[in-house]
C-alpha positions in Angstrom: 0.0 0.0 0.0 1.4 3.4 -1.1 1.8 5.7 1.9 3.8 8.7 0.8 5.6 10.3 -2.1 8.7 12.5 -2.4 9.9 14.8 -5.2 13.3 16.4 -5.7 14.2 18.7 -8.6 10.6 18.5 -9.9 9.8 21.8 -11.6 9.6 24.5 -8.9 10.0 21.9 -6.1 13.6 21.6 -5.1 12.9 19.2 -2.2 9.4 18.2 -1.0 10.3 15.8 1.7 7.9 13.0 2.3 4.2 13.9 1.6 1.8 11.5 3.3 -1.3 10.6 1.4 -4.4 10.7 3.6 -7.9 9.6 2.6 -8.4 13.3 1.7 -5.2 15.1 0.8 -5.9 18.8 0.1 -3.2 20.6 -1.9 -3.1 24.4 -1.6 -0.9 27.2 -2.8 -0.6 30.3 -4.9 -0.6 30.2 -8.6 2.5 28.7 -10.1 3.6 27.3 -6.7 4.0 23.7 -7.8 0.7 22.3 -6.4 -0.7 21.3 -9.8 2.7 19.7 -10.7 2.4 17.6 -7.6 -1.2 16.5 -8.2 -0.4 15.7 -11.9 2.3 13.3 -10.7 -0.4 10.7 -10.2 -1.9 10.8 -13.7 1.7 11.0 -15.0 2.4 7.7 -13.1 -0.8 6.2 -14.6 -0.1 7.1 -18.2 3.5 5.9 -17.8 2.6 2.4 -16.4 -0.5 1.9 -18.7 1.6 2.1 -21.9 4.6 0.1 -23.0 7.5 2.6 -22.9 11.3 2.6 -23.3 11.8 4.8 -20.3 10.1 4.7 -16.8 8.3 8.1 -17.4 6.1 9.0 -20.2 6.3 12.8 -19.9 3.7 13.5 -22.6 0.6 11.3 -22.8 -3.1 10.9 -22.8 -3.7 12.4 -19.4 -1.1 15.1 -18.7 1.6 16.9 -20.6 4.9 17.7 -18.8 6.6 18.3 -22.1 9.9 16.6 -21.6 12.4 15.7 -18.9 14.3 19.0 -19.5 11.1 21.0 -19.1 10.3 19.1 -15.8 13.7 19.5 -14.3 13.9 22.2 -11.7 16.0 25.2 -12.4 16.7 25.5 -8.6 19.0 22.5 -8.4 22.7 22.9 -9.2 22.9 19.2 -10.1 20.8 18.4 -13.1 18.9 15.5 -11.4 15.3 14.8 -10.7 14.1 12.2 -8.2 10.8 10.5 -7.6 10.4 8.5 -4.4 7.7 6.3 -2.9 7.0 5.0 0.6 4.9 1.8 0.8 3.9 -0.8 3.3 5.1 -4.1 1.9 3.2 -7.2 3.0 5.2 -9.8 4.8 3.0 -12.7 3.7 3.3 -12.0 0.0 2.9 -14.9 -2.4 4.9 -13.5 -5.3 8.2 -15.1 -6.1 10.6 -13.2 -8.3 12.2 -15.4 -10.9 14.7 -14.2 -13.4 14.4 -15.4 -17.0 17.3 -16.0 -19.4 16.6 -12.6 -20.9 16.8 -10.9 -17.5 13.1 -10.1 -17.2 11.6 -10.3 -13.7 8.8 -12.9 -13.8 6.3 -12.6 -11.0 4.8 -15.9 -10.3 2.1 -16.8 -7.7 3.6 -19.7 -5.7 2.1 -21.2 -2.5 5.5 -21.3 -0.8 7.1 -18.0 -2.0 9.9 -16.8 0.2 9.3 -14.0 2.7 11.4 -10.8 2.6 11.0 -9.9 6.3 10.7 -11.5 9.7 8.4 -8.8 11.0 4.8 -8.1 9.9 4.2 -5.5 7.2 7.2 -3.2 6.8 7.5 0.3 5.6 10.0 0.6 2.7 11.2 3.6 0.7 12.3 3.4 -2.9 13.3 6.1 -5.4 14.6 6.7 -8.9 16.9 9.5 -9.8 17.1 10.8 -13.4 19.8 12.8 -15.1 19.8 14.5 -18.5 21.8 12.9 -21.3 24.5 15.0 -22.8 23.4 16.7 -26.0 19.7 15.7 -25.8 16.3 16.2 -24.2 15.9 12.7 -22.8 17.1 11.4 -19.4 18.5 8.2 -18.1 18.3 6.5 -14.6 21.3 7.6 -12.8 20.6 6.1 -9.3 18.2 3.7 -7.5 17.7 3.8 -3.8 15.9 1.5 -1.4 15.7 2.0 2.4 14.2 -0.2 5.1 14.9 -0.5 8.9 16.8 2.8 8.8 19.3 1.3 6.3 19.8 2.3 2.7 21.2 0.7 -0.4 22.0 2.8 -3.4 23.1 2.0 -6.9 24.7 4.5 -9.2 24.3 4.0 -13.0 26.0 5.4 -16.1 24.2 6.6 -19.2 24.6 3.1 -20.8 22.8 1.4 -17.9 25.9 0.0 -16.2 26.0 -0.1 -12.4 29.2 1.8 -11.5 28.8 1.9 -7.7 26.9 0.2 -5.0 26.6 1.5 -1.4 24.8 -0.5 1.2 24.4 0.7 4.8 26.8 3.6 4.1 29.6 1.2 2.9 30.7 0.9 -0.7 30.4 -2.7 -1.9 33.0 -4.2 -4.2 31.0 -5.8 -7.0 32.2 -9.2 -8.0 31.1 -8.9 -11.7 29.6 -6.4 -14.1 25.9 -5.5 -13.4 23.5 -3.3 -15.4 19.9 -2.2 -15.3 17.2 -2.7 -18.0 14.0 -0.6 -18.1 10.9 -2.8 -18.1 8.2 -2.1 -20.7 5.6 -2.1 -18.0 7.2 -1.1 -14.7 8.6 2.0 -13.0 11.7 0.5 -11.4 14.1 -1.3 -13.8 15.3 -4.8 -13.6 18.9 -5.5 -12.4 21.0 -8.0 -14.4 24.3 -9.7 -13.8 26.6 -9.5 -16.9 29.2 -12.1 -17.9 32.7 -11.1 -18.8 32.0 -11.3 -22.6 29.2 -8.6 -22.1 26.4 -11.1 -22.5 23.7 -11.9 -20.0 25.0 -14.2 -17.2 22.6 -17.0 -17.9 23.5 -19.0 -14.8 22.8 -16.1 -12.5 19.5 -15.2 -14.3 18.1 -18.7 -14.4 18.0 -19.2 -10.6 15.5 -17.4 -8.4 18.1 -16.0 -6.0 18.7 -12.7 -7.8 21.7 -11.1 -9.3 23.4 -10.2 -6.0 23.1 -13.6 -4.4 26.8 -14.4 -5.2 28.0 -11.5 -3.1 26.0 -12.7 -0.1 27.4 -16.2 -0.5 31.0 -14.9 -0.8 30.7 -12.7 2.3 29.2 -15.4 4.5 31.7 -18.1 3.4 33.9 -17.7 6.5 31.1 -18.8 8.7 31.0 -22.3 7.3 33.1 -25.4 8.2 35.5 -26.4 5.5 33.5 -29.5 4.7 30.2 -27.7 4.3 28.8 -28.4 0.8 28.1 -25.7 -1.7 24.4 -26.7 -1.7 24.3 -26.3 2.1 25.9 -22.9 1.9 23.3 -21.7 -0.6 20.4 -23.1 1.4 21.5 -21.3 4.6 21.9 -18.0 2.7 18.4 -18.4 1.3 17.0 -18.6 4.8 18.1 -15.0 5.5 15.4 -12.4 6.0 15.5 -8.6 6.6 14.6 -7.4 10.0 15.2 -4.6 12.5 18.5 -4.6 14.3 17.7 -6.8 17.4 15.6 -9.3 15.4 18.2 -9.6 12.7 21.0 -10.4 15.3 18.9 -13.2 16.7 17.8 -14.4 13.3 21.3 -14.5 11.7 22.8 -16.1 14.8 20.4 -19.1 14.5 21.3 -19.6 10.8 25.0 -19.3 11.4 25.8 -20.6 14.9 29.5 -19.9 14.4 28.6 -16.2 14.4 27.9 -16.2 18.1 31.6 -15.7 18.9 31.6 -12.5 16.9 28.3 -11.3 18.4 29.4 -12.0 21.9 32.7 -10.1 21.6 31.8 -7.2 19.4 29.9 -4.0 19.3 29.1 -1.2 21.7 25.8 -1.2 23.6 22.9 -0.3 21.2 24.8 -0.9 18.0 24.7 -4.0 15.7 27.9 -6.1 16.0 30.2 -5.5 13.0 29.9 -9.0 11.5 26.1 -8.9 11.7 26.1 -5.4 10.1 28.3 -6.8 7.3 25.8 -9.7 6.7 22.9 -7.3 6.8 24.6 -5.1 4.3 24.9 -7.9 1.7 21.4 -9.2 2.6 19.9 -5.8 1.9 21.7 -5.6 -1.5 20.6 -9.2 -2.3 16.9 -8.4 -1.6 17.0 -5.1 -3.5 15.7 -6.5 -6.8 12.9 -8.3 -4.9 11.9 -5.0 -3.1 11.9 -3.1 -6.4 9.8 -5.8 -8.1 7.3 -5.6 -5.2 7.2 -1.8 -5.6 6.4 -2.3 -9.2 3.5 -4.4 -8.2 2.3 -1.8 -5.7 2.7 1.1 -8.1 1.0 -0.8 -10.9 -2.0 -1.3 -8.6 -1.9 2.3 -7.4 -1.6 3.8 -10.9 -4.5 1.7 -12.1 -6.7 3.1 -9.4 -6.0 6.8 -10.3 -8.9 8.7 -11.7 -7.9 12.2 -12.9 -10.1 15.2 -13.5 -8.6 18.2 -15.1 -9.2 21.8 -14.0 -11.3 23.1 -17.0 -13.8 20.4 -17.8 -16.0 20.1 -20.9 -18.7 22.7 -21.4 -22.3 21.5 -21.9 -23.8 20.9 -25.3 -27.5 20.9 -26.1 -27.3 17.5 -27.8 -24.7 14.7 -28.0 -24.4 12.0 -30.6 -25.6 8.7 -29.2 -23.1 5.9 -28.9 -23.5 2.4 -27.5 -20.3 2.3 -25.4 -19.6 0.9 -22.0 -17.7 3.5 -19.8 -15.8 2.5 -16.7 -14.4 5.9 -15.8 -14.9 9.5 -16.6 -12.2 11.0 -18.8 -10.1 13.9 -17.5 -12.2 16.6 -19.3 -15.5 14.9 -18.8 -16.2 14.5 -22.5 -17.7 11.1 -22.0 -20.3 12.1 -19.4 -23.2 11.5 -21.8 -21.9 8.1 -22.8 -21.3 7.2 -19.2 -25.0 7.9 -18.2 -26.2 6.2 -21.3 -24.3 3.0 -20.4 -26.0 2.6 -17.0 -28.7 0.1 -16.5 -32.2 1.2 -15.3 -31.4 0.3 -11.7 -28.1 2.1 -11.8 -29.7 5.2 -13.2 -32.3 5.2 -10.4 -29.5 4.7 -7.8 -27.4 7.5 -9.3 -30.4 10.0 -9.4 -31.3 9.2 -5.8 -27.7 9.6 -4.6 -27.3 12.9 -6.5 -30.5 14.3 -5.1 -29.7 13.3 -1.5 -26.1 14.6 -1.7 -26.3 17.7 -3.9 -29.9 18.6 -4.4 -30.2 17.9 -8.1 -30.1 15.0 -10.6 -29.2 14.5 -14.2 -30.9 12.3 -16.8 -30.0 11.3 -20.3 -32.8 11.5 -22.8 -32.5 10.0 -26.2 -34.2 11.2 -29.4 -33.5 10.4 -33.0 -29.9 9.3 -32.5 -29.0 12.2 -30.1 -28.9 12.4 -26.3 -29.7 15.5 -24.2 -28.6 15.8 -20.6 -31.5 17.1 -18.5 -31.1 18.6 -15.0 -33.9 18.7 -12.4 -33.3 20.4 -9.0 -34.8 19.1 -5.8 -38.2 20.6 -5.2 -38.7 21.7 -8.8 -41.1 20.2 -11.3 -39.5 21.6 -14.4 -36.6 20.1 -16.3 -33.8 22.1 -18.0 -31.2 21.1 -20.6 -27.7 21.1 -19.1 -26.7 23.8 -21.7 -29.2 26.2 -20.1 -28.1 25.8 -16.5 -24.9 27.9 -16.5 -21.3 26.6 -16.2 -21.3 25.2 -12.7 -23.3 22.1 -13.3 -21.2 21.0 -16.3 -18.0 21.5 -14.3 -19.1 19.5 -11.2 -20.9 16.7 -13.1 -17.7 14.7 -14.0 -16.6 14.9 -10.4 -19.9 13.7 -9.0 -20.2 10.9 -11.5 -16.7 9.6 -10.9 -17.2 9.6 -7.1 -20.5 7.7 -7.5 -18.9 5.2 -9.9 -16.0 4.5 -7.5 -18.5 3.9 -4.7 -20.4 1.4 -6.9 -17.2 -0.5 -7.6 -16.6 -0.7 -3.9 -20.0 -2.2 -3.3 -19.5 -4.9 -5.9 -16.3 -6.3 -4.5 -16.7 -9.9 -3.5 -15.3 -11.3 -0.2 -12.5 -13.3 -2.0 -11.4 -10.4 -4.3 -8.3 -8.4 -3.8 -8.6 -4.7 -2.7 -9.8 -2.4 -5.5 -9.3 1.3 -4.7 -10.0 4.5 -6.5 -7.7 7.5 -6.0 -9.6 10.5 -7.4 -7.2 13.3 -8.3 -9.2 16.6 -8.9 -7.9 20.0 -9.9 -10.0 22.9 -8.8 -13.3 21.2 -8.1 -14.8 24.5 -7.0 -14.8 26.1 -10.5 -17.9 28.1 -11.2 -19.6 26.9 -8.0 -21.4 29.0 -5.4 -19.7 28.9 -2.0 -22.6 26.8 -0.5 -22.2 24.3 -3.3 -18.5 24.1 -2.7 -19.2 23.2 0.9 -21.7 20.6 -0.2 -18.9 19.1 -2.4 -16.7 18.7 0.7 -19.6 16.8 2.3 -19.6 14.5 -0.7 -15.9 13.9 -0.3 -16.3 13.1 3.4 -19.4 10.9 2.8 -17.4 8.8 0.3 -14.6 8.4 2.9 -17.0 7.3 5.6 -18.5 4.6 3.3 -15.0 3.2 2.4 -13.5 0.3 4.1 -10.4 -2.0 3.8 -12.0 -3.9 0.9 -12.6 -0.9 -1.3 -11.1 2.4 -0.5 -12.0 5.7 -2.1 -9.5 8.5 -1.5 -9.0 12.0 -2.8 -6.2 14.3 -3.8 -7.7 17.7 -4.3 -5.9 20.8 -5.6 -8.0 23.8 -4.7 -8.2 27.5 -4.0 -11.5 27.2 -2.1 -11.5 28.5 1.4 -15.0 27.1 1.7 -13.9 23.5 1.0 -11.1 23.7 3.5 -13.2 25.3 6.2 -16.0 22.7 5.6 -13.6 19.8 6.0 -12.5 21.4 9.3 -16.1 21.6 10.5 -16.7 18.0 9.6 -13.7 17.0 11.7 -15.0 19.1 14.6 -18.4 17.3 14.3 -16.8 13.9 14.3 -17.9 13.1 10.8 -14.2 12.9 9.7 -11.3 11.7 11.9 -8.3 14.0 12.2 -6.0 11.5 10.5 -8.4 11.3 7.4 -7.4 14.8 6.2 -4.0 16.2 5.4 -3.4 19.7 4.1 -0.3 20.3 2.0 0.7 23.9 1.3 3.0 24.7 -1.6 4.5 28.1 -0.6 6.5 30.1 -3.1 7.8 33.5 -1.9 8.9 34.7 -5.4 9.5 33.4 -8.9 13.2 33.3 -8.2 12.9 31.0 -5.2 12.0 27.3 -5.0 8.7 26.1 -3.5 8.6 25.2 0.2 6.2 22.4 1.0 4.5 22.7 4.4 2.2 20.2 6.1 -0.9 21.0 8.2 -3.6 19.0 9.9 -6.9 19.6 11.7 -7.1 19.2 15.4 -10.2 17.8 17.2 -11.8 21.2 17.1 -11.4 21.4 13.3 -8.7 24.1 13.5 -5.6 23.8 11.2 -2.4 23.2 13.1 1.2 22.5 12.1 3.0 24.5 9.5 0.1 26.7 8.5 0.7 30.5 7.8 -1.7 32.9 9.5 -4.0 34.7 7.0 -3.1 32.4 4.1 -6.4 33.1 2.2 -6.1 36.8 2.7 -4.3 39.4 0.6 -1.5 41.4 2.2 -2.6 44.7 3.6 
């Protein structure tokens, strides 16, 4: 489960720090402060992972347009690098075994006895990619990969040809025993890691086993712990039993696997620090598990990106009539162009449910009426007996309708999840939901967000990332916290603060207390102009 993201050298954001994703993440800031760039990271991730690409990031695509790497790279960093990081909770009882094919592809197989990565229960892991611009071009290459767990970090440095030039694990440079390189996956954010034979071909022997490219380093650096008569198979089997764990647990764990280590553990180390020999084994174990962790991150990111539903800031204006099409629609497109097709695709019972939900939540409903190959969208407000064409209602209804329909659709998906199904989430990323809406309606929209969160559960979460200038939405969310209709931890407010065009964005984090008042790094008078 993805918990947080981090950006460095990303447009006006020099360094964001870790930004936690709550069920409702509200993104605020002045114009051109970087808040839209942050929100569009999520549809950027979706369009990158939904297409087969040569590079991890598809900067220009169906959902968003960042131009190119050069246009996304921050001008506020002296080093021409851009980093994107993720923090996720990795399940201990995963059933995915990472197997390496002869071509070096990572094959994820569902096996009943797949090995565990950790001793503890679900563990928080960080992973990031760093990109650097290629000389004489607009494109970029992956220049570094980082994974961190249990307060320890492993980092690989890569040259423009994809060769791994340096490996640092737990702050110590590791001497690599053979050439290694990375290869970008067609459908995956983090690249695969390969071991290369001396003749520059893929090391078939290393790739065909399921122990990963760095297993030989772990074997070599635990060799001294074995009796001289210990067979090669026994040495491999013992190394395969190693798991990652926090310091105290790892010491106990590794001592059981290698009893001869006890003499080192008993005689080394200051109080509170891992004995040197245990630290050395952990260093190589972390490097060995790095490809597994990256593969698991790719699974998590693929699931997360597939859940993103993005709605752009200026949505489609209403037309009096739409050409009728018999199309099934699973999600609203970013501009809301397919709203008529979405309503047309609903069954009778679904239409009744939608109209009831819209009336109860927002005080109006929309119907699609067909005539001679065309469809008209008809609005009826609660308490009114007259209908109006959407084109005659002003701009507000046409702007809010894609948002409302996407929320309703996400809630319906949640209701249909069967007990034996895996979690299906919807992450709805919305830019400026308040456009052309009366302040009272903006507050009503906050109620809809909160109601969707209250009806979510572990089997089908709906969450929001909302970029807004609306004081009414923010204040209403605080009021809902004060009333107990939202928990304090269900709303995070992220402020993108930029003092001037010549300075980078500073990212601040705030939260509501029990009284619904914003605390943390929140500037007084944020919504007011300077006197």
